[in-house]
PASEVEX-72063 format. One record per residue (C-alpha): x, y, z; residue in one letter. Coordinates in pm, 1 decimal. Each point is the difference from the previous one (the first is absolute). Last residue first. Layout:
BEGIN
PT; px; py; pz; rest
PT; X; Y; Z; a
...
***
This chain:
BEGIN
PT; px; py; pz; rest
PT; 10889.6; 3358.8; -7121.8; s
PT; -151.7; 211.6; -277.5; f
PT; 75.6; -202.1; -314.4; l
PT; 19.9; -328.4; 187.6; l
PT; 311.1; -212.2; -52.4; k
PT; 10.7; -341.1; -164.7; f
PT; 341.4; -158.3; -40.8; d
PT; 108.5; -37.2; -362.5; s
PT; 27.0; -360.5; -128.6; s
PT; -278.7; 26.8; -257.8; f
PT; 214.4; 26.4; -315.5; k
PT; 204.6; -293.3; 125.2; e
PT; -309.7; -223.4; -15.1; p
PT; 34.2; -9.6; -382.2; f
PT; -179.2; -306.2; -139.6; q
PT; -256.8; -33.1; 280.5; h
PT; -78.3; 372.3; -5.5; h
PT; -30.6; -16.2; -381.0; f
PT; -243.3; -291.3; 22.6; a
PT; -209.4; 185.0; 255.5; s
PT; -10.2; 317.7; -210.0; l
PT; -106.7; -201.1; -307.0; t
PT; -276.3; -179.0; 192.0; k
PT; -116.7; 330.6; 150.8; l
PT; -33.4; 147.1; -350.5; l
PT; -208.2; -298.0; -110.7; a
PT; -220.5; 41.8; 311.1; s
PT; -51.4; 368.2; -89.6; f
PT; -123.9; -93.5; -348.1; a
PT; -223.8; -277.9; 137.9; p
PT; -161.3; 232.6; 258.5; g
PT; -43.5; 301.0; -230.2; v
PT; -224.6; -194.0; -237.5; t
PT; -265.2; -166.4; 219.9; p
PT; 59.1; 231.1; 300.6; h
PT; 24.1; -204.1; 321.2; s
PT; 379.8; 25.4; 16.7; l
PT; 11.1; 380.5; -19.3; v
PT; -284.3; 92.9; 232.9; m
PT; 90.6; -276.2; 244.2; w
PT; 360.4; 113.2; 35.9; i
PT; -91.5; 364.1; 59.1; h
PT; -282.1; -95.7; 238.0; m
PT; 230.6; -227.6; 197.8; s
PT; 185.9; 312.6; 103.0; t
PT; 332.3; 156.2; -95.6; v
PT; 115.9; 265.9; 246.0; v
PT; 319.7; 152.9; -137.7; l
PT; 272.6; 16.1; 259.6; t
PT; 183.5; 285.7; 170.4; g
PT; -41.8; -42.4; 375.2; n
PT; -292.3; 241.3; 14.9; n
PT; -195.7; -199.5; -256.7; s
PT; -79.6; 94.7; -360.2; f
PT; -359.5; -55.6; -112.8; a
PT; -99.5; -57.5; -361.7; v
PT; -232.8; 175.6; -243.9; g
PT; 255.6; 186.9; -208.1; a
PT; -101.3; 326.5; 167.7; a
PT; 58.7; -172.1; 334.9; k
PT; 348.1; -99.2; -113.0; c
PT; 86.3; 361.5; -83.0; r
PT; -141.2; 121.2; 332.0; e
PT; 187.1; -262.7; 201.1; k
PT; 326.9; 81.0; -175.7; m
PT; -45.6; 368.9; 81.5; a
PT; -66.7; -78.9; 367.4; p
PT; 310.4; -228.8; 14.2; l
PT; 253.1; 245.9; -137.1; g
PT; 58.8; 226.0; -300.0; a
PT; 298.2; -215.6; -106.4; l
PT; -225.5; -303.5; -31.1; k
PT; -257.8; 196.1; -201.8; a
PT; 272.6; 114.8; -239.9; q
PT; 135.7; -354.4; -29.0; v
PT; -344.5; -139.1; -88.4; w
PT; -72.1; 288.8; -240.4; k
PT; 306.6; -93.6; -203.2; s
PT; 252.5; 276.6; -75.3; e
PT; 266.9; -154.4; 224.9; a
PT; 4.0; -322.2; -198.2; p
PT; -37.4; -310.7; 219.3; l
PT; 316.4; -179.1; 110.8; f
PT; -18.4; 152.2; 349.0; n
PT; -327.1; -186.8; 54.3; a
PT; 187.4; -331.7; 8.9; l
PT; 135.2; -5.7; 358.8; a
PT; -296.1; 212.2; 113.8; e
PT; -231.9; -281.1; -104.6; n
PT; -342.2; 130.0; -112.9; a
PT; 132.3; 6.0; -359.4; q
PT; 41.9; -379.4; -0.7; g
PT; -193.9; -49.2; -324.7; s
PT; -235.5; -264.3; 144.0; f
PT; -152.9; 249.8; 246.8; c
PT; -56.3; 259.8; -273.5; a
PT; -164.8; -261.8; -224.0; l
PT; -252.0; -88.7; 272.1; l
PT; -50.6; 365.7; 98.0; p
PT; -91.4; 103.0; -359.2; w
PT; -203.9; -307.6; -96.9; l
PT; -301.0; 71.9; 222.4; a
PT; -27.2; 368.9; -88.4; e
PT; 40.6; -84.6; -369.4; r
PT; -274.3; -263.8; 31.2; q
PT; -234.1; 257.5; 152.8; g
PT; 68.0; 241.9; -284.6; a
PT; -73.2; -288.5; -237.4; m
PT; -343.3; -57.7; 152.5; e
PT; -77.4; 370.2; 23.9; e
PT; 58.1; 27.4; -375.0; s
PT; 280.3; 216.5; -135.1; i
PT; 11.7; 376.9; -43.2; k
PT; 244.9; 110.9; -266.9; q
PT; 258.3; 266.6; 86.1; n
PT; 287.2; -238.0; -78.1; e
PT; -147.8; -248.1; 248.6; v
PT; -269.0; 132.5; 233.6; f
PT; -172.5; -153.3; 303.3; d
PT; 310.2; -105.6; 194.6; m
PT; 157.0; 341.4; -47.6; s
PT; 342.3; 153.9; -58.4; e
PT; 149.3; -336.9; 84.0; p
PT; 240.8; -51.1; 293.1; f
PT; 300.2; -209.2; -104.8; d
PT; 30.6; -376.6; -7.4; v
PT; 349.7; -148.3; -29.0; f
PT; 166.2; -217.3; -262.5; f
PT; 287.6; -240.0; -64.5; g
PT; -117.0; -289.5; 217.4; f
PT; 276.2; 39.5; 259.9; p
PT; 46.7; 378.1; -40.4; l
PT; 309.6; 129.8; -182.6; r
PT; -173.4; -61.1; -334.7; n
PT; -244.4; 287.4; 43.5; e
PT; -294.8; -6.6; -242.8; a
PT; -304.3; 203.7; 111.9; i
PT; -351.3; -140.0; 53.9; i
PT; -234.4; 295.5; 70.7; f
PT; -130.4; 97.6; -344.4; d
PT; 26.2; -358.9; -121.2; a
PT; -280.8; -117.4; 227.8; v
PT; -304.6; 23.3; -228.1; p
PT; -197.9; -316.6; 78.2; v
PT; -67.2; -259.1; -269.6; i
PT; 271.4; 82.5; -255.6; a
PT; 221.4; 103.5; 291.6; n
PT; -8.7; -355.0; 135.6; l
PT; 116.9; -136.9; -334.7; a
PT; 272.5; 265.4; -14.8; s
PT; 111.2; -86.4; 353.3; i
PT; 21.6; -368.1; -94.8; d
PT; 186.8; 69.6; -326.3; a
PT; 246.5; 230.6; 176.7; i
PT; 65.8; -268.4; 260.9; l
PT; 46.0; -265.2; -268.2; q
PT; 248.9; 215.0; -188.6; k
PT; 192.3; 77.1; 318.7; s
PT; -4.1; -364.1; 103.2; f
PT; 150.3; -105.0; -330.0; q
PT; 261.2; 274.7; 14.1; d
PT; 91.4; -96.8; 354.5; l
PT; 41.3; -362.0; -110.5; t
PT; 229.1; 101.1; -286.5; k
PT; 206.3; 226.0; 222.5; s
PT; 36.9; -273.3; 258.9; e
PT; 111.4; -249.6; -259.6; g
PT; 259.3; 243.1; -134.9; v
PT; 123.9; 82.1; 348.2; a
PT; 23.2; -368.0; 91.9; a
PT; 200.7; -77.7; -317.3; t
PT; 255.6; 269.9; 70.4; g
PT; 34.7; 344.0; -161.8; g
PT; -102.3; 195.9; 306.0; p
PT; 206.6; -221.8; 227.2; e
PT; -184.9; -229.6; 236.2; s
PT; 80.9; -322.8; -177.6; n
PT; 367.4; 71.5; 28.8; a
PT; -8.1; 71.9; 369.5; g
PT; -154.5; 248.5; 239.7; s
PT; -310.4; 31.8; 213.3; g
PT; -258.5; 264.5; 97.6; p
PT; -113.5; 77.8; -355.4; n
PT; -282.4; 253.3; -1.9; p
PT; -274.9; -116.0; -242.6; v
PT; -0.1; 201.0; -322.7; k
PT; -299.6; 225.5; -52.8; g
PT; -360.6; -99.5; -61.7; l
PT; -222.4; 262.5; -156.7; m
PT; 196.7; 35.7; -322.5; g
PT; -307.3; 107.6; -196.4; g
PT; -291.6; 131.2; 201.3; l
PT; -91.2; 311.8; -198.2; p
PT; -355.5; 73.7; 122.6; a
PT; -286.6; -146.3; -198.6; q
PT; -266.0; 248.5; -105.0; k
PT; -332.5; -82.8; 150.5; a
PT; -296.5; -201.0; -123.6; q
PT; -278.9; -34.5; 253.2; n
PT; -279.3; 155.5; -207.3; r
PT; 86.8; -192.8; -314.1; p
PT; 17.3; 254.8; -284.7; a
PT; -330.0; 123.7; -126.7; q
PT; -273.8; -121.4; -229.5; p
PT; -321.3; 206.8; 0.5; g
PT; -111.7; 268.5; 241.3; k
PT; -326.5; -176.8; 86.7; d
PT; 183.2; -267.5; 196.2; d
PT; -200.0; -308.0; 95.9; t
PT; 82.1; -240.7; 281.8; p
PT; -71.9; -366.9; -72.5; k
PT; -293.6; -227.5; 75.1; a
PT; 56.9; -355.5; -128.6; a
PT; -2.6; -158.7; 345.1; k
PT; -320.2; 183.8; 87.3; l
PT; -164.5; -102.0; -328.6; a
PT; 91.7; -365.7; 54.1; e
PT; -134.5; 11.5; 356.6; i
PT; -330.7; 128.5; -134.1; t
PT; -139.6; 347.9; 69.3; a
PT; -325.7; -10.3; 198.1; k
PT; 108.1; 276.5; 240.9; p
PT; 39.4; 234.8; -298.8; n
PT; 130.2; 348.4; 79.3; s
PT; 181.6; -103.7; 318.2; a
PT; 120.0; -324.5; -159.4; l
PT; 140.9; 187.2; -299.2; l
PT; 182.7; 247.9; 225.1; e
PT; 144.5; -284.5; 204.3; l
PT; 125.9; -172.5; -314.7; a
PT; 151.3; 324.3; -134.8; a
PT; 175.3; 69.7; 330.0; p
PT; 130.4; -361.0; 8.7; m
PT; 148.4; 0.9; -349.7; n
PT; 354.0; 89.4; 108.7; d
PT; -14.1; -276.7; 262.2; v
PT; -82.8; -261.2; -260.9; n
PT; -309.4; -186.1; 116.9; i
PT; 12.6; -352.0; 146.3; g
PT; -235.0; 38.4; 297.3; v
PT; 259.0; -59.3; 274.1; a
PT; 283.3; 162.5; -191.7; k
PT; -198.0; 320.3; -60.9; s
PT; -98.2; 3.7; 367.8; v
PT; 366.7; -14.9; 104.3; v
PT; 104.4; 295.2; -216.8; s
PT; -306.8; 212.8; 67.0; q
PT; 53.4; -34.4; 373.4; l
PT; 366.4; 97.9; -23.7; d
PT; -74.9; 304.4; -214.8; t
PT; -283.8; 101.8; 234.0; i
PT; 228.3; -19.5; 304.2; l
PT; 281.5; 187.7; -172.1; s
PT; -234.8; 281.5; -99.1; p
PT; -143.4; 11.4; 357.8; i
PT; 324.6; 6.8; 197.6; d
PT; -146.9; -20.3; 352.5; l
PT; 154.4; 270.1; 214.6; v
PT; 228.0; -47.5; 298.3; t
PT; 162.5; 340.7; 37.3; e
PT; 376.2; -23.3; 38.9; k
PT; 153.1; 73.2; 338.1; r
PT; 319.5; 203.4; 28.3; e
PT; -147.5; 287.7; 202.3; a
PT; -158.5; -250.4; 237.9; p
PT; 346.6; -144.7; 80.7; d
PT; 22.9; -369.1; -78.3; i
PT; -119.0; -324.0; 155.7; e
PT; -372.9; 58.3; -32.5; k
PT; 37.2; 79.2; -369.3; n
PT; 155.7; -344.1; -57.1; s
PT; -315.5; -166.3; 130.7; s
PT; -230.1; 208.1; -219.4; d
PT; 220.4; -71.8; -303.2; l
PT; -20.9; -372.2; 69.8; t
PT; -377.8; 25.8; 41.1; e
PT; -19.1; 181.0; -334.9; l
PT; 201.5; -274.0; -168.9; d
PT; -214.2; -270.0; 158.7; n
PT; -321.3; 169.0; -116.5; g
PT; 127.3; 30.0; -357.6; h
PT; 93.6; -369.2; -11.1; m
PT; -319.9; -112.1; 173.2; l
PT; -217.8; 200.1; -239.4; f
PT; 185.5; -155.1; -294.2; i
PT; -42.7; -353.0; 138.9; s
PT; -366.0; 78.4; 66.6; e
PT; -43.9; 93.3; -367.2; m
PT; 138.8; -336.3; -109.2; q
PT; -219.7; -197.5; 239.0; d
PT; -314.5; 188.1; -105.1; k
PT; 84.8; -42.8; -368.8; v
PT; 49.2; -374.6; 34.6; e
PT; -310.4; -40.4; 215.6; k
PT; -227.0; 194.9; -234.1; q
PT; 124.4; -156.5; -323.0; k
PT; -333.2; -77.1; -167.1; d
PT; 105.3; 216.2; -299.7; f
PT; -295.3; 240.1; 40.9; k
PT; 29.1; -20.0; 378.1; e
PT; 366.7; 98.7; -21.7; s
PT; -93.0; 301.7; -213.2; l
PT; -251.1; 117.1; 260.9; e
PT; 264.0; -36.9; 272.9; i
PT; 251.6; 195.2; -208.0; y
PT; -256.3; 276.6; -59.9; a
PT; -79.2; 19.7; 373.0; s
PT; 372.5; 25.1; 74.1; v
PT; 37.4; 289.7; -244.8; a
PT; -312.0; 192.7; 108.2; p
PT; 89.3; -48.4; 370.7; r
PT; 363.0; 103.3; -36.7; i
PT; -25.1; 310.6; -217.2; i
PT; -264.2; 266.2; 73.7; t
PT; -157.2; -98.7; 328.5; n
PT; 289.1; -191.4; 156.1; l
PT; 253.4; 267.9; -88.6; d
PT; -231.6; 276.2; 125.2; e
PT; -76.3; -171.7; 330.3; t
PT; 356.0; -91.7; 90.0; r
PT; 117.0; -354.3; 64.2; l
PT; 321.3; -56.2; 197.6; w
PT; -144.5; -200.7; 291.1; p
PT; -204.8; -214.3; -242.1; g
PT; 282.0; -141.6; -213.1; i
PT; -50.2; -364.6; 103.5; l
PT; -369.3; 67.1; 77.7; e
PT; -84.1; 92.3; -358.7; l
PT; -292.7; -216.5; -113.4; q
PT; -257.6; -42.5; 277.9; e
PT; 109.2; 287.4; 225.9; v
PT; 49.1; 240.7; -291.2; a
PT; -325.1; -98.1; -173.3; f
PT; -206.6; 45.0; 318.1; v
PT; 151.9; 340.8; 75.6; f
PT; -40.3; 113.6; -361.3; n
PT; -366.8; -104.0; 7.3; q
PT; -46.1; 206.2; 317.1; i
PT; 167.7; 291.8; -177.7; m
PT; -247.8; -29.6; -286.2; k
PT; -296.1; -25.6; 240.3; i
PT; 79.3; 318.0; 191.3; g
PT; 224.9; 46.2; 302.4; y
PT; -239.4; 171.4; 243.6; n
PT; 91.6; -126.4; 346.5; l
PT; -238.1; 170.3; 246.2; g
PT; -168.1; -299.9; 162.8; i
PT; -290.6; 0.6; -245.8; e
PT; 244.7; 36.3; -288.5; k
PT; 170.5; -324.3; 96.8; l
PT; -328.9; -190.3; -18.6; e
PT; -91.3; 161.9; -334.4; k
PT; 342.1; -72.4; -153.9; n
PT; -30.0; -361.7; 107.2; l
PT; -346.0; -18.4; -154.1; e
PT; 128.1; 140.5; -332.1; a
PT; 302.6; -232.8; -1.0; a
PT; -228.6; -295.5; 73.6; s
PT; -26.0; -127.6; 356.4; l
PT; -54.4; -362.6; 95.5; p
PT; -244.9; -107.8; 273.8; r
PT; 22.2; -144.0; 352.3; g
PT; -11.9; 335.4; 173.5; q
PT; 295.0; -58.6; 235.8; e
PT; 206.4; -202.4; -245.2; k
PT; -72.4; 236.7; -290.0; e
PT; 91.9; 299.7; 217.2; f
PT; 326.9; -169.1; 101.4; e
PT; 100.8; -68.6; -361.0; e
PT; -100.4; 346.2; -124.4; k
PT; 180.6; 177.9; 285.1; f
PT; 314.3; -202.6; -73.6; s
PT; -34.4; 94.6; -369.4; i
PT; -28.5; 368.8; 93.3; v
PT; 302.9; -18.7; 229.9; g
PT; 213.6; -176.0; -261.1; k
PT; -86.7; 267.8; -257.3; a
PT; 72.3; 285.0; 242.8; r
PT; 336.3; -152.7; 92.3; e
PT; 78.4; -43.4; -370.4; w
PT; -91.8; 357.7; -92.3; f
PT; 212.9; 131.8; 284.6; t
PT; -121.1; 149.0; 330.4; i
PT; 122.6; 331.9; 138.7; d
PT; -301.9; 222.8; -71.8; g
PT; -77.7; 62.1; 368.0; r
PT; -373.2; -28.7; -66.5; n
PT; 60.7; -310.6; -211.0; d
PT; 187.6; -164.5; 286.8; n
PT; -288.0; 59.9; 245.1; e
PT; -262.4; -106.3; -255.6; a
PT; 184.6; -323.3; -73.4; l
PT; 37.0; -74.0; 372.2; h
PT; -373.8; 53.0; 54.0; a
PT; -78.7; -213.8; -305.3; s
PT; 209.9; -282.4; 143.2; i
PT; -180.8; 30.6; 335.6; v
PT; -340.9; -9.7; -169.9; q
PT; 83.1; -311.2; -201.5; a
PT; 163.7; -170.6; 297.7; d
PT; -318.4; -10.0; 210.3; g
PT; -158.1; 259.7; 231.2; p
PT; 175.0; -90.4; 330.0; w
PT; -109.1; 253.1; 264.9; k
PT; 243.4; 287.0; 22.1; k
PT; 237.7; 76.7; 286.4; t
PT; 154.3; 344.2; 33.9; i
PT; 360.3; -17.5; 117.6; v
PT; 228.6; 101.5; 285.8; t
PT; 320.7; -192.5; -56.3; l
PT; 204.4; -192.0; 256.7; t
PT; 371.4; -81.3; 32.5; a
PT; 57.5; 292.9; -237.1; f
PT; 95.4; 238.7; 278.5; k
PT; 270.0; -251.5; 89.5; t
PT; 244.1; 107.1; -272.7; d
PT; 257.7; -281.3; 25.0; g
PT; 87.8; -76.7; -361.6; e
PT; -261.3; -276.8; -3.3; a
PT; -256.9; 263.7; 100.6; f
PT; 115.5; 218.5; -289.7; l
PT; -41.8; -285.7; -248.1; e
PT; -339.7; -99.5; 135.6; k
PT; -116.3; 360.5; -22.1; a
PT; 151.3; 23.3; -349.5; l
PT; -196.4; -297.4; -130.1; e
PT; -321.6; 126.9; 164.1; v
PT; 56.0; 347.6; -149.7; r
PT; 59.4; -147.3; -346.0; t
PT; -314.5; -212.1; 21.5; n
PT; -214.9; 296.2; 109.4; g
PT; -269.2; 21.1; -265.9; g
PT; -361.9; -110.5; -35.6; g
PT; -40.2; -239.0; 293.3; y
PT; 336.6; -86.4; 146.4; p
PT; 48.1; -346.9; 153.0; f
PT; -117.9; -168.6; 320.1; y
PT; 99.8; -351.8; 98.0; k
PT; -227.0; -298.3; -44.1; d
PT; -180.9; -215.8; 258.7; k
PT; -269.0; 263.2; 59.8; p
PT; -84.4; -19.9; -370.8; s
PT; 81.2; 177.8; -327.6; r
PT; 172.3; 295.3; 157.7; r
PT; -27.0; 377.2; -20.8; t
PT; 220.4; 303.8; 44.6; v
PT; -29.6; 376.9; -35.5; s
PT; 331.0; 179.0; 50.9; i
PT; 13.0; 318.0; 207.4; m
PT; 167.0; 303.2; -157.7; n
PT; 275.9; 135.2; 223.6; t
PT; 202.4; -320.8; 10.2; i
PT; 311.2; 81.4; 203.5; g
PT; 146.5; 350.4; -3.4; e
PT; 375.4; -31.4; -58.1; a
PT; 32.5; -364.5; -96.6; k
PT; -324.4; 17.6; -193.0; m
PT; 125.4; 297.0; -203.1; s
PT; 331.7; -168.9; -78.3; a
PT; -182.0; -316.9; -103.6; k
PT; -238.4; 190.9; -226.3; i
PT; 291.8; 175.8; -171.0; d
PT; 179.8; -330.1; -60.7; a
PT; -315.5; -163.4; -138.6; r
PT; -81.7; 280.0; -243.3; k
PT; 31.0; -224.5; -306.8; p
PT; -231.5; -253.7; 171.2; n
PT; 152.4; -340.8; -60.0; p
PT; -126.8; -190.1; -305.6; k
PT; -301.3; -233.3; -1.4; s
PT; -280.0; 246.8; 74.2; r
PT; -335.1; -175.3; -48.1; p
PT; -6.7; -124.7; 363.1; n
PT; -144.2; -350.6; -4.9; h
PT; 221.8; -131.3; 283.2; n
PT; -84.4; 287.0; 235.9; y
PT; 286.3; 76.2; 238.9; t
PT; -2.4; -146.0; 351.0; v
PT; -131.0; 122.3; 337.0; i
PT; -14.3; -198.2; 326.2; d
PT; 376.1; 20.0; 51.6; d
PT; -20.9; 379.9; 16.7; i
PT; -220.2; -46.7; 304.8; s
PT; -338.9; 162.7; -42.8; l
PT; -162.3; 307.5; 157.8; i
PT; -357.8; 47.0; -116.6; t
PT; -217.6; 282.6; -132.8; v
PT; -335.8; -146.8; -99.0; a
PT; -135.5; 61.8; -351.3; g
PT; -178.9; -335.9; -30.6; d
PT; 23.8; -200.7; 321.2; a
PT; 112.0; -336.7; -133.8; e
PT; -221.2; -297.7; 101.8; d
PT; 146.8; -243.8; 257.8; m
PT; -255.0; 100.0; 272.0; p
PT; -278.7; -96.6; -239.4; d
PT; -275.7; 254.0; 63.9; m
PT; -341.0; -139.9; 106.2; g
PT; -64.9; 282.5; 247.2; a
PT; 251.0; 279.6; -49.1; t
PT; -266.5; 274.1; -19.2; a
PT; -159.5; -120.4; 328.1; n
PT; -387.0; -21.8; -24.3; r
PT; -44.3; -278.9; 255.1; t
PT; -345.1; -163.7; 61.4; p
PT; -132.3; 99.2; 349.9; t
PT; -1.5; -278.3; 261.8; h
PT; 301.3; 123.8; 194.7; l
PT; -144.7; 347.6; -17.3; a
PT; -299.2; -114.8; 206.7; a
PT; 229.2; -105.0; 283.9; k
PT; 172.1; 338.8; -5.9; a
PT; -335.0; 177.9; 4.4; a
PT; -116.6; -212.1; 297.7; d
PT; 316.4; 84.5; 190.8; l
PT; -37.1; 367.5; -75.2; r
PT; -363.2; -10.1; 115.6; k
PT; 98.6; -188.2; 317.0; q
PT; 255.2; 268.7; 83.3; q
PT; -259.7; 272.2; -47.8; a
PT; -234.5; -187.0; 241.7; t
PT; -296.0; -201.4; -113.3; p
PT; -344.5; 103.2; 149.5; a
PT; -115.9; -231.7; 287.0; p
PT; -217.8; -300.0; -84.2; a
PT; -369.3; 14.4; 121.6; n
PT; -145.6; 62.3; -344.3; m
PT; 219.4; -262.5; -153.1; s
PT; -106.0; -252.3; 264.7; e
PT; -364.9; 59.7; -85.4; q
PT; 65.3; -39.2; -361.7; p
PT; 171.1; -333.9; 69.4; h
PT; 359.2; 5.1; -97.1; t
PT; 206.0; -37.0; -317.9; l
PT; 363.3; 77.9; 60.5; h
PT; 130.9; -354.3; -53.6; s
PT; -192.9; -20.9; -320.2; s
PT; 201.1; 294.8; -151.2; e
PT; 329.1; -171.1; 64.4; a
PT; -133.6; -323.4; -136.1; p
PT; -108.1; 178.6; -313.1; t
PT; -369.7; 63.1; -44.7; a
PT; -202.8; -170.9; -271.4; t
PT; -210.7; 239.8; -195.5; g
PT; -229.3; 277.3; 127.6; q
PT; -352.0; -157.6; -29.9; a
PT; 101.3; -365.0; 32.8; a
PT; 239.0; 87.7; 278.8; q
PT; -272.3; 184.4; 191.1; q
PT; -248.6; -291.1; -38.8; r
PT; 257.7; -246.0; 124.2; k
PT; 74.4; 217.1; 302.6; l
PT; -373.0; 12.8; 95.8; h
PT; -29.2; -376.2; -34.0; e
PT; 294.1; -46.2; 235.0; a
PT; -154.7; 241.4; 254.2; r
PT; -334.7; -177.7; -13.7; r
PT; 172.3; -326.7; 82.0; v
PT; 186.3; 159.3; 289.7; a
PT; -328.0; 144.5; 143.7; t
PT; -166.5; -334.5; -29.6; l
PT; 280.2; -161.5; 196.3; t
PT; -23.7; 264.6; 273.9; e
PT; -379.8; -52.0; 21.0; p
PT; 60.1; -373.7; 55.6; t
PT; -52.2; -252.3; -270.4; r
PT; -128.8; -344.1; 94.4; m
***
């Protein structure tokens, strides 16, 4: 049986259920404060302390609105100023600039005196990686590390601005923009940077970019190169990497790209793409190696003595035309006509291209490379006789045999030089002098481009420039022990007497370098140009064979000790 107290408890429970149904389910904390209406009326008013306590308890159950809620604690704080150890910063591996900053020494001196006055912005790919410059600062990071290694402790840490990682494409473009603004980036560095941006953008977006689309993307970030320049960048990186560091915009635009494109088109016509590609790469490699050698030698000499490393465009095109003509089976002299025919008629047959020949509207003329032969008779003088005895006397059997052999060699030497001169005009600078080992020396010509006031082809001018130092080296005229035999009126002797700077200038005008220690600088380019030519190569090889045989027959003529001209 229920007592009145039990009934009262039951009614209370029902009353609470009705309240919860009307207002929603109460939290445990709220339920604990529910009291009977009568009790609530009799309860004392809450004190100020109780109100604060109740407010604090209520706050614990209020949903948070903190601005950092949900933030990954490993995320980069974009734009935050941070102090980093110098060991935590590295240079950016995709930096478009490949050569040292030309103002590096000045920047280092400034940093040593004042520190880094312009804060570097840095970023990193992930929390596990080190930071690197974002949009410029590689040189300053390099120098800070260098100065710290030298003992300057103020570079133990750097105050930097951290940037949230945006992807390589955006960082590359930031570096490109920074270098472009300073105006100290080369064509090749710009080209490599644009192609790096293209590759990273395509990875990140998952789609290829055409030249027009690439130009649009770069333009949106402030790099307005234009579609034609973008095409030049792509062509240079794809086809000309071996000579890339020495490319200049105008040369590429007007000469190199049109020529190489024409050779590629011709190779496709003859189905000789691989052969032509391999041959052209060998030429690019040769020219690139020579320029690298000159760059290296420049670093070891006084800045005032350095020679500018410039790509020899006429020589490059001559070399390319020569090897391409061999690969496709067209006479080198007919190559311009064949290329012109292909440009005007892309459907021209292989037979028509091979048959194409240059036309001359002026009618028959003398061969363009013909030059008057210099008087070379009596080139080889008598061999000095170091011994004695009957057979060594002037009228003896040995003397007669020697004279006969010398006469034979002299005739053969003149014939070889004449044959070479019939292909390339060289007679204006080959001078007979029988006191030298091979009976001749090579003097400075009036011009490499003109012979007897007649302009010769660029191809033959290039061959003259290649042959001149080779023949000069064989003659022995760069040996002080033999140079005294040269006639005093010769340009070579006059330049020697004027001193090293004058000799360098005369050699430079002839297209060859002359070193500080007094030697002619013959490069692989000179040798390759001559030997790879379909007609010059065999003629020069025949001359070398005669010179070699003479050296073997008369070693006494080559017994002089070698002494540098300006030692």
